[in-house]
C-alpha positions as CSV (number, residue, x, y, z in Angstrom):
1,M,11.4,-7.5,-21.7
2,K,13.2,-4.3,-22.5
3,K,10.6,-3.6,-25.3
4,F,7.7,-4.1,-22.9
5,K,9.4,-1.8,-20.3
6,Y,9.8,1.0,-22.9
7,I,6.2,0.5,-24.0
8,F,4.9,0.6,-20.4
9,L,6.9,3.8,-19.7
10,L,5.6,5.4,-22.9
11,I,2.0,4.6,-22.0
12,S,2.5,5.8,-18.4
13,A,4.0,9.1,-19.6
14,F,1.2,9.6,-22.1
15,T,-1.5,8.8,-19.5
16,L,0.0,11.2,-16.9
17,S,0.2,13.9,-19.6
18,C,-3.5,13.4,-20.5
19,T,-4.5,13.4,-16.9
20,D,-2.7,16.6,-16.2
21,N,-4.4,18.5,-19.0
22,F,-7.7,16.5,-19.1
23,E,-10.0,19.5,-18.2
24,E,-8.3,21.8,-20.7
25,I,-8.3,19.2,-23.5
26,N,-11.9,18.2,-23.0
27,T,-13.4,21.7,-22.6
28,D,-15.4,22.9,-25.6
29,P,-13.9,26.3,-26.5
30,N,-17.3,27.3,-27.9
31,N,-19.1,26.8,-24.6
32,T,-19.4,29.6,-22.0
33,S,-19.6,30.1,-18.3
34,A,-20.3,32.8,-15.8
35,A,-16.5,33.4,-15.5
36,V,-16.1,34.2,-19.2
37,F,-19.5,35.3,-20.4
38,N,-19.8,39.0,-21.2
39,P,-22.9,40.3,-19.3
40,N,-23.2,43.2,-21.7
41,Y,-24.8,40.8,-24.2
42,L,-27.9,40.4,-21.9
43,L,-28.5,44.2,-21.9
44,A,-29.2,44.4,-25.6
45,Q,-31.5,41.4,-25.6
46,S,-33.5,42.8,-22.6
47,Q,-33.9,46.2,-24.4
48,Y,-35.0,44.5,-27.5
49,D,-37.5,42.2,-25.7
50,Y,-39.0,45.1,-23.8
51,S,-39.5,47.3,-26.8
52,N,-40.7,44.8,-29.3
53,T,-44.2,44.1,-28.0
54,G,-45.9,45.3,-31.2
55,Y,-48.5,42.6,-31.7
56,S,-50.1,43.0,-28.3
57,Q,-49.9,46.8,-28.6
58,L,-51.6,46.9,-32.0
59,L,-54.2,44.4,-31.0
60,F,-55.1,45.9,-27.6
61,Q,-53.9,49.3,-26.5
62,S,-53.7,51.1,-29.8
63,M,-57.4,50.3,-30.4
64,W,-58.5,50.8,-26.8
65,S,-57.3,54.4,-26.6
66,Q,-58.7,54.9,-30.2
67,V,-55.5,56.0,-31.9
68,L,-56.0,53.2,-34.5
69,A,-59.1,51.5,-35.8
70,S,-59.7,48.3,-37.8
71,T,-62.3,46.4,-39.7
72,F,-60.2,43.3,-39.7
73,S,-61.7,40.5,-37.5
74,Y,-58.3,39.7,-36.0
75,Y,-58.1,43.2,-34.5
76,G,-61.7,42.9,-33.2
77,N,-60.4,42.0,-29.8
78,G,-59.0,45.5,-29.4
79,D,-61.2,47.7,-31.6
80,K,-64.5,46.2,-30.5
81,Y,-63.6,44.5,-27.1
82,V,-64.4,41.0,-28.4
83,A,-62.3,37.9,-28.4
84,S,-60.6,36.8,-31.6
85,G,-57.4,35.3,-32.9
86,S,-55.0,34.1,-30.2
87,F,-56.9,36.0,-27.6
88,D,-55.8,34.3,-24.4
89,A,-52.1,34.3,-25.6
90,Y,-52.2,38.0,-26.2
91,K,-53.6,38.7,-22.8
92,G,-50.5,37.3,-21.3
93,R,-48.0,38.8,-23.7
94,V,-46.9,41.8,-21.6
95,F,-46.7,39.5,-18.5
96,E,-44.6,36.8,-20.2
97,E,-42.4,38.9,-22.5
98,T,-41.6,41.7,-20.1
99,Y,-40.7,39.4,-17.2
100,R,-38.5,37.6,-19.8
101,A,-36.8,41.0,-20.5
102,A,-36.4,41.6,-16.7
103,T,-34.9,38.2,-16.2
104,K,-32.1,38.9,-18.6
105,V,-31.0,42.1,-16.8
106,Y,-31.4,40.4,-13.4
107,E,-29.0,37.7,-14.5
108,M,-26.8,40.5,-15.9
109,Q,-26.7,42.0,-12.4
110,N,-25.8,38.6,-10.9
111,L,-22.8,38.5,-13.2
112,T,-21.7,42.0,-12.3
113,K,-22.5,42.6,-8.7
114,D,-19.0,41.6,-7.4
115,K,-17.1,43.4,-10.2
116,P,-16.7,47.1,-9.3
117,E,-15.4,47.9,-12.7
118,L,-18.8,46.9,-14.1
119,S,-20.9,48.9,-11.6
120,N,-22.4,51.1,-14.3
121,L,-23.7,48.0,-16.1
122,Y,-25.1,46.8,-12.8
123,N,-27.0,50.1,-12.2
124,V,-28.2,50.2,-15.8
125,G,-29.6,46.7,-15.1
126,T,-31.6,48.2,-12.1
127,I,-33.0,50.9,-14.3
128,M,-34.0,48.4,-17.0
129,K,-35.6,46.1,-14.3
130,V,-37.6,49.0,-13.0
131,L,-38.8,49.9,-16.5
132,C,-39.9,46.3,-17.0
133,I,-41.7,45.8,-13.7
134,A,-43.4,49.1,-14.0
135,R,-44.9,48.1,-17.4
136,I,-46.1,44.8,-15.9
137,T,-47.8,46.3,-12.8
138,D,-49.3,49.1,-14.8
139,T,-50.9,46.5,-17.1
140,Y,-52.1,43.9,-14.5
141,G,-52.0,45.6,-11.1
142,D,-50.6,43.5,-8.2
143,V,-47.8,41.3,-9.6
144,P,-44.6,39.5,-8.4
145,Y,-42.0,42.0,-7.4
146,T,-40.0,41.3,-4.3
147,E,-39.9,37.6,-5.1
148,A,-39.8,37.9,-8.9
149,L,-36.9,36.7,-11.1
150,K,-35.5,34.5,-8.4
151,A,-36.0,31.0,-9.7
152,K,-32.3,30.3,-9.5
153,E,-32.5,31.2,-5.8
154,G,-35.2,28.6,-5.3
155,I,-38.3,30.9,-5.5
156,T,-40.4,29.5,-8.3
157,L,-43.8,30.5,-7.0
158,P,-43.4,34.2,-6.2
159,K,-46.0,36.1,-4.2
160,Y,-47.9,39.0,-5.8
161,D,-47.0,42.4,-4.2
162,D,-49.6,45.1,-3.9
163,Q,-49.1,47.8,-6.4
164,S,-49.2,50.4,-3.6
165,T,-45.9,48.9,-2.3
166,I,-44.4,48.1,-5.7
167,Y,-44.3,51.8,-6.8
168,P,-42.4,53.1,-3.7
169,G,-40.0,50.2,-4.2
170,L,-39.4,50.9,-7.9
171,L,-38.8,54.6,-7.2
172,A,-36.4,53.9,-4.4
173,E,-34.5,51.4,-6.6
174,L,-34.4,53.9,-9.4
175,E,-33.1,56.7,-7.2
176,K,-30.3,54.6,-5.9
177,A,-29.2,53.3,-9.3
178,V,-29.2,56.7,-11.0
179,A,-27.1,58.2,-8.1
180,A,-24.6,55.3,-8.4
181,L,-23.9,55.8,-12.1
182,S,-20.4,57.2,-12.6
183,T,-19.0,58.9,-15.7
184,S,-15.5,58.0,-14.5
185,K,-16.2,54.3,-15.2
186,A,-16.9,52.4,-18.4
187,G,-20.5,52.4,-19.7
188,P,-22.3,49.4,-21.2
189,T,-20.7,48.1,-24.4
190,N,-23.8,46.4,-26.0
191,D,-26.4,49.1,-25.4
192,L,-29.1,49.5,-28.0
193,M,-30.6,52.7,-26.5
194,F,-27.7,55.0,-25.6
195,K,-24.5,53.3,-26.9
196,G,-23.0,53.3,-23.5
197,D,-23.5,57.0,-22.7
198,V,-23.7,57.1,-18.9
199,N,-24.9,60.7,-18.9
200,K,-27.9,59.7,-21.1
201,W,-28.6,56.8,-18.8
202,K,-28.8,59.2,-15.9
203,K,-31.2,61.4,-17.9
204,F,-33.3,58.3,-18.8
205,G,-33.4,57.1,-15.2
206,N,-34.6,60.5,-14.0
207,S,-37.1,60.8,-16.9
208,L,-38.5,57.4,-16.0
209,M,-38.7,58.5,-12.4
210,L,-40.8,61.5,-13.5
211,R,-43.2,59.2,-15.5
212,L,-43.6,56.9,-12.5
213,A,-44.1,59.9,-10.2
214,M,-46.9,61.3,-12.3
215,R,-48.7,58.0,-12.1
216,L,-49.3,58.8,-8.5
217,V,-51.0,62.2,-8.7
218,K,-54.5,60.8,-7.9
219,V,-53.5,58.3,-5.2
220,D,-50.6,60.0,-3.4
221,A,-50.2,63.6,-4.6
222,A,-47.4,64.3,-2.0
223,A,-45.3,61.4,-3.2
224,A,-45.9,62.4,-6.8
225,K,-44.6,65.9,-6.0
226,T,-41.6,64.6,-4.1
227,W,-40.5,62.2,-6.7
228,A,-41.1,64.5,-9.7
229,E,-39.0,67.2,-8.0
230,K,-36.2,64.6,-7.4
231,A,-36.3,63.6,-11.0
232,V,-35.9,67.1,-12.3
233,A,-33.2,68.0,-9.8
234,G,-31.2,65.0,-11.0
235,G,-31.6,66.0,-14.7
236,V,-34.1,64.7,-17.2
237,F,-34.2,64.6,-21.0
238,T,-33.3,67.9,-22.7
239,S,-33.7,67.2,-26.4
240,V,-35.0,64.7,-28.9
241,D,-31.4,63.4,-29.1
242,D,-32.1,61.9,-25.7
243,N,-35.1,59.8,-26.8
244,A,-34.9,56.3,-25.6
245,K,-35.5,54.0,-28.6
246,V,-34.4,50.6,-29.9
247,L,-33.3,50.2,-33.5
248,T,-34.5,47.0,-35.1
249,D,-33.3,45.0,-38.1
250,A,-35.2,44.2,-41.3
251,S,-32.9,41.2,-42.0
252,S,-34.5,39.3,-39.1
253,Q,-38.0,40.6,-39.8
254,S,-37.8,41.8,-36.2
255,N,-39.9,44.9,-35.7
256,N,-43.2,43.8,-34.2
257,T,-44.5,47.4,-33.6
258,T,-44.3,48.8,-37.1
259,G,-43.6,45.6,-38.9
260,A,-46.7,43.9,-37.6
261,L,-48.7,46.1,-39.9
262,R,-46.9,44.6,-42.9
263,V,-48.9,41.3,-42.7
264,G,-51.7,41.0,-45.2
265,D,-55.0,42.1,-43.9
266,D,-53.4,43.8,-40.9
267,Y,-52.1,46.5,-43.2
268,R,-55.0,46.7,-45.5
269,E,-57.6,47.3,-42.8
270,V,-55.8,49.2,-40.0
271,R,-56.3,52.9,-40.1
272,W,-56.0,56.0,-37.9
273,S,-59.2,56.2,-35.9
274,K,-61.9,58.8,-36.5
275,T,-61.4,60.0,-32.9
276,F,-57.7,60.6,-33.4
277,M,-58.0,62.2,-36.9
278,D,-60.9,64.4,-35.9
279,Y,-58.8,65.8,-33.0
280,L,-55.9,66.6,-35.3
281,K,-58.1,68.2,-37.9
282,N,-60.1,70.3,-35.4
283,T,-56.9,71.9,-34.2
284,K,-55.3,72.0,-37.8
285,D,-52.4,70.0,-36.5
286,P,-49.4,70.2,-38.9
287,R,-48.7,66.5,-38.3
288,I,-51.6,65.3,-40.4
289,S,-49.7,65.1,-43.7
290,A,-46.6,63.8,-42.0
291,I,-48.4,60.7,-40.5
292,A,-51.4,60.0,-42.7
293,E,-52.1,59.0,-46.3
294,I,-55.0,57.7,-48.4
295,S,-54.1,54.6,-50.4
296,Q,-54.3,54.8,-54.2
297,P,-57.6,53.6,-55.6
298,G,-58.5,49.9,-55.8
299,L,-57.9,46.8,-53.8
300,A,-54.5,45.9,-55.4
301,N,-53.1,49.4,-54.6
302,N,-54.6,49.4,-51.1
303,S,-52.8,46.0,-50.5
304,N,-49.4,47.2,-51.9
305,Q,-47.3,48.0,-48.9
306,D,-44.6,49.7,-51.0
307,L,-47.0,52.0,-52.9
308,A,-47.2,55.4,-51.2
309,G,-50.6,57.0,-50.9
310,D,-51.8,60.6,-51.0
311,N,-51.0,62.6,-47.9
312,A,-52.8,65.8,-48.7
313,E,-54.2,67.1,-45.5
314,A,-57.6,68.0,-46.9
315,I,-58.6,64.5,-47.9
316,Q,-57.6,62.6,-44.7
317,I,-60.4,60.9,-42.8
318,G,-60.3,58.6,-39.8
319,L,-61.9,55.2,-39.6
320,P,-64.6,54.9,-36.9
321,N,-63.9,52.4,-34.2
322,G,-66.3,49.5,-33.8
323,Y,-67.1,48.6,-37.5
324,D,-66.4,45.6,-39.6
325,L,-66.8,44.2,-43.1
326,N,-69.4,41.6,-42.3
327,G,-72.3,43.2,-44.2
328,G,-74.6,43.7,-41.2
329,A,-75.5,46.7,-39.1
330,T,-71.9,47.2,-38.1
331,D,-70.5,47.1,-41.6
332,I,-68.4,50.2,-42.3
333,S,-70.5,51.1,-45.3
334,K,-73.4,51.7,-42.9
335,H,-71.6,54.5,-41.1
336,P,-73.2,57.9,-41.9
337,Q,-69.9,59.4,-42.9
338,Y,-68.8,56.5,-45.1
339,P,-66.8,58.1,-47.9
340,D,-68.1,56.0,-50.7
341,A,-64.7,54.3,-51.1
342,S,-63.9,52.2,-54.1
343,G,-65.0,48.5,-54.1
344,T,-68.2,46.7,-53.2
345,G,-69.3,43.8,-51.0
346,T,-67.0,42.8,-48.3
347,D,-63.9,43.8,-50.3
348,V,-61.3,45.4,-48.1
349,A,-61.1,48.3,-50.7
350,K,-64.1,49.6,-48.8
351,V,-61.7,51.1,-46.2
352,G,-59.4,52.4,-48.9
353,K,-60.3,56.0,-48.5
354,Y,-59.7,56.1,-44.8
355,S,-56.4,57.4,-43.6
356,R,-53.7,54.9,-42.8
357,P,-50.2,55.3,-41.2
358,R,-47.8,56.5,-44.0
359,T,-45.8,53.7,-45.5
360,S,-42.6,55.7,-45.7
361,V,-42.7,56.6,-42.0
362,F,-44.2,53.7,-40.1
363,L,-43.9,50.5,-42.1
364,N,-40.3,49.7,-41.8
365,R,-38.8,46.7,-40.1
366,S,-35.6,48.5,-39.7
367,G,-37.3,51.3,-37.8
368,V,-37.2,52.1,-34.1
369,N,-39.4,51.2,-31.2
370,F,-39.8,54.2,-28.9
371,V,-39.5,53.6,-25.1
372,L,-39.6,57.1,-23.6
373,T,-39.2,60.4,-25.3
374,Y,-38.2,64.0,-24.6
375,A,-41.7,65.0,-25.8
376,E,-43.4,62.9,-23.1
377,T,-41.0,64.2,-20.5
378,E,-41.7,67.9,-21.4
379,L,-45.5,67.4,-21.4
380,L,-45.3,65.7,-18.0
381,L,-43.3,68.6,-16.7
382,A,-46.0,70.9,-18.1
383,E,-48.5,69.0,-16.0
384,A,-46.3,69.0,-12.9
385,K,-46.0,72.8,-13.2
386,V,-49.8,73.2,-13.5
387,R,-50.1,71.1,-10.3
388,G,-47.7,73.4,-8.5
389,F,-44.7,71.1,-8.3
390,S,-41.2,72.8,-8.1
391,V,-39.7,71.4,-11.3
392,G,-37.6,74.3,-12.5
393,A,-37.9,77.9,-13.8
394,A,-39.7,77.2,-17.1
395,T,-43.4,77.8,-17.2
396,A,-46.0,75.2,-18.0
397,A,-46.6,76.9,-21.3
398,D,-42.9,76.6,-22.1
399,H,-42.8,72.9,-21.3
400,Y,-46.0,72.4,-23.4
401,K,-44.5,74.1,-26.4
402,N,-41.3,72.1,-26.1
403,G,-43.3,68.9,-25.8
404,V,-45.4,69.4,-28.9
405,K,-42.5,70.5,-31.0
406,A,-40.4,67.5,-29.8
407,A,-43.2,65.1,-30.6
408,I,-43.2,66.3,-34.2
409,A,-39.4,66.2,-34.4
410,S,-39.4,62.6,-33.1
411,L,-41.2,61.4,-36.2
412,A,-38.0,61.9,-38.2
413,Q,-36.3,59.3,-36.0
414,F,-38.4,56.3,-37.1
415,N,-36.1,55.4,-39.9
416,S,-33.7,56.9,-42.4
417,A,-36.5,57.7,-44.9
418,A,-38.4,59.5,-42.2
419,G,-35.3,61.5,-41.3
420,S,-35.4,63.1,-44.8
421,D,-39.1,63.3,-45.2
422,A,-40.4,66.6,-46.5
423,A,-43.8,66.3,-44.8
424,I,-42.2,65.9,-41.4
425,A,-39.9,68.8,-42.0
426,D,-42.9,70.9,-43.1
427,A,-44.8,70.0,-40.0
428,L,-41.9,71.1,-37.8
429,S,-41.6,74.4,-39.7
430,K,-45.3,75.1,-39.0
431,S,-45.1,74.1,-35.3
432,D,-44.6,77.6,-34.0
433,A,-47.6,79.0,-35.9
434,F,-49.6,76.0,-34.6
435,L,-48.7,76.6,-31.0
436,A,-49.4,80.3,-31.4
437,A,-52.9,79.4,-32.5
438,N,-53.3,76.7,-29.9
439,P,-51.5,78.0,-26.7
440,L,-51.8,76.1,-23.4
441,S,-55.1,77.0,-21.9
442,T,-55.1,79.0,-18.7
443,A,-58.9,79.0,-18.2
444,S,-58.6,76.6,-15.4
445,V,-56.3,73.9,-14.0
446,E,-58.5,71.2,-15.5
447,A,-58.5,72.9,-18.9
448,S,-54.7,72.9,-18.8
449,L,-54.5,69.3,-17.7
450,K,-56.9,68.3,-20.5
451,Q,-54.9,69.9,-23.2
452,I,-51.5,68.6,-21.9
453,N,-52.7,65.1,-21.7
454,E,-54.4,65.2,-25.1
455,Q,-51.0,66.1,-26.5
456,I,-49.4,63.2,-24.6
457,W,-52.0,61.0,-26.3
458,V,-51.0,62.4,-29.7
459,A,-47.2,62.2,-28.9
460,T,-47.3,58.6,-27.8
461,G,-49.8,57.6,-30.5
462,T,-47.8,59.0,-33.4
463,T,-44.6,57.3,-32.0
464,F,-46.5,54.0,-31.7
465,N,-45.8,53.8,-28.0
466,F,-49.4,52.5,-27.5
467,I,-49.0,50.8,-24.1
468,E,-47.9,54.2,-22.6
469,N,-50.6,55.9,-24.6
470,W,-53.2,53.7,-22.8
471,N,-51.5,54.0,-19.5
472,N,-51.6,57.8,-19.6
473,W,-55.2,57.9,-20.8
474,R,-56.2,55.8,-17.7
475,R,-54.1,58.0,-15.4
476,S,-55.3,61.3,-16.7
477,G,-58.8,60.6,-18.1
478,Y,-57.9,62.5,-21.3
479,P,-58.9,62.5,-24.0
480,T,-62.6,61.8,-23.2
481,L,-63.4,58.7,-25.2
482,T,-66.7,57.1,-26.0
483,P,-66.7,53.3,-25.6
484,V,-67.5,51.2,-28.7
485,V,-70.8,49.4,-28.7
486,Y,-70.5,46.0,-30.3
487,P,-72.1,42.6,-29.6
488,N,-70.5,40.1,-27.3
489,G,-67.9,42.3,-25.8
490,F,-65.6,41.1,-23.0
491,S,-65.7,44.4,-21.0
492,N,-69.4,45.1,-20.7
493,G,-69.3,48.0,-23.1
494,Q,-66.4,49.7,-21.3
495,I,-62.9,50.6,-22.5
496,P,-60.6,48.1,-20.7
497,R,-58.8,49.4,-17.6
498,R,-56.5,46.5,-17.1
499,V,-55.6,43.1,-18.6
500,P,-56.4,39.8,-17.0
501,Y,-53.4,37.8,-15.7
502,I,-51.7,35.2,-18.0
503,L,-53.6,32.0,-17.9
504,N,-50.9,29.6,-16.7
505,E,-50.5,31.5,-13.4
506,A,-53.8,30.0,-12.3
507,S,-52.2,26.5,-12.8
508,Y,-48.5,27.0,-11.9
509,N,-48.7,29.7,-9.1
510,E,-52.3,29.0,-8.0
511,A,-52.2,30.1,-4.4
512,N,-50.5,33.4,-5.1
513,Y,-52.6,34.0,-8.1
514,R,-55.9,33.5,-6.2
515,A,-54.7,35.7,-3.4
516,A,-54.1,38.5,-6.0
517,V,-57.4,38.0,-7.7
518,A,-59.3,38.1,-4.4
519,K,-58.2,41.7,-4.0
520,L,-59.7,42.8,-7.4
521,T,-63.1,44.3,-7.5
522,G,-65.1,42.1,-9.8
523,G,-62.4,39.5,-10.2
524,D,-59.7,39.1,-12.8
525,T,-61.4,41.1,-15.6
526,F,-60.7,43.8,-18.1
527,T,-62.9,46.3,-16.1
528,G,-61.0,46.3,-12.8
529,R,-58.7,49.1,-12.0
530,V,-55.1,49.1,-10.9
531,W,-54.3,51.0,-7.7
532,W,-53.2,54.3,-9.3
533,D,-56.2,54.4,-11.7
534,K,-58.7,56.6,-10.0
């Protein structure tokens, strides 16, 4: 009996001990929870997701605004406004991927809103959310905003807000967040853009405010002026060191903006467009040798992504948009300026003597994705000055010069090889002479606006920020582009002005989707215009 008593007591003690520590013993130390998860991790992923939209940019916006051109059938949906490849999926890429980026920072804010010591991270989250929602509404028009990102709160079918109400909301959110940033508190610790520098986040927030303000110049000039002046008073970018960019990593094959060109026919057949290259050559722009090269002769050399081409300025020639390699009337060999490139038949060597983006600058999966640059900021300030906004003492001509020089200098930031590239350094050394020969026109307000926005086109095109390139073309109307004429196009021979909504919205959020489509002239098409596009 004594033995049984001792055994019973031992089992009881063991059982009580296990019960007292049950949760601790049975908790997986590798699992996480809101209480222990570091919300900084979500910032980096959001920044990466936002910046890495290369495939959709290359297929659509880079071709629509005629910065790039291609004879490859997969790029036909952009270059020629015809459906090809995963067409429906690419229409929804900006919607899907950018809301995903916004969701991460929204969740980051949920984890930080009751932690005063992380207030800077919370406010950085607001700036990132504004950046994301702005891209989505600029691309599609009316989109979920006030009810977006709230699935955990029970809102799984968000209404679509009018863009005319989204913009004031975004600007107000931005103003509040920038004002609340404090240099006396810790900055983000997992920040791909500014490495936790709160002062740079303030500049970024204000520079983003300036970009959004200038979107409004044709629909609400008074609001554009008010918000542009607020942005400058708060302090915008002041050098290329402030450029907002996200560094990617070759080990994960992760750069979809420049890295996408490294895929087979994508690289062999994508070239700078004739429209773009003609513009640079007509003004003797010093960037030509820095950004363009002709591949070495022959199909094998043209296909070798690691073989540098000839970047001599005199031989560069842009590929006309709207041509193919199909042997018919739109075959590139039928173009009157076809340069008698090497190769015959439908061989891709037929495009070998057209200028491509230089391999050493652009084709690097460890390169950066540009988000917003000092160059763009200065050129927008030049426009603001021309429009009579009170945005500081510098003249429009001063801002114009700063913007052009900064756009050239930004090329050196693509990757480490670009940072030591002699052609980029040479272009920068020639920038003063270039600007002296091509000063900002004072012939008329419209002449000044034309020249400024053509340089925004060049700046955002050469930094591969193609979505913003297309956005600013729609906003400003410059440069003047001639639509491509090609059979069976999806936009009735017009350059697309918006992107149709992602397909699954018609199934999963039908009532709100249909209400939004009902407000679009001509329906959910590529030819409708968003609110600010006049």
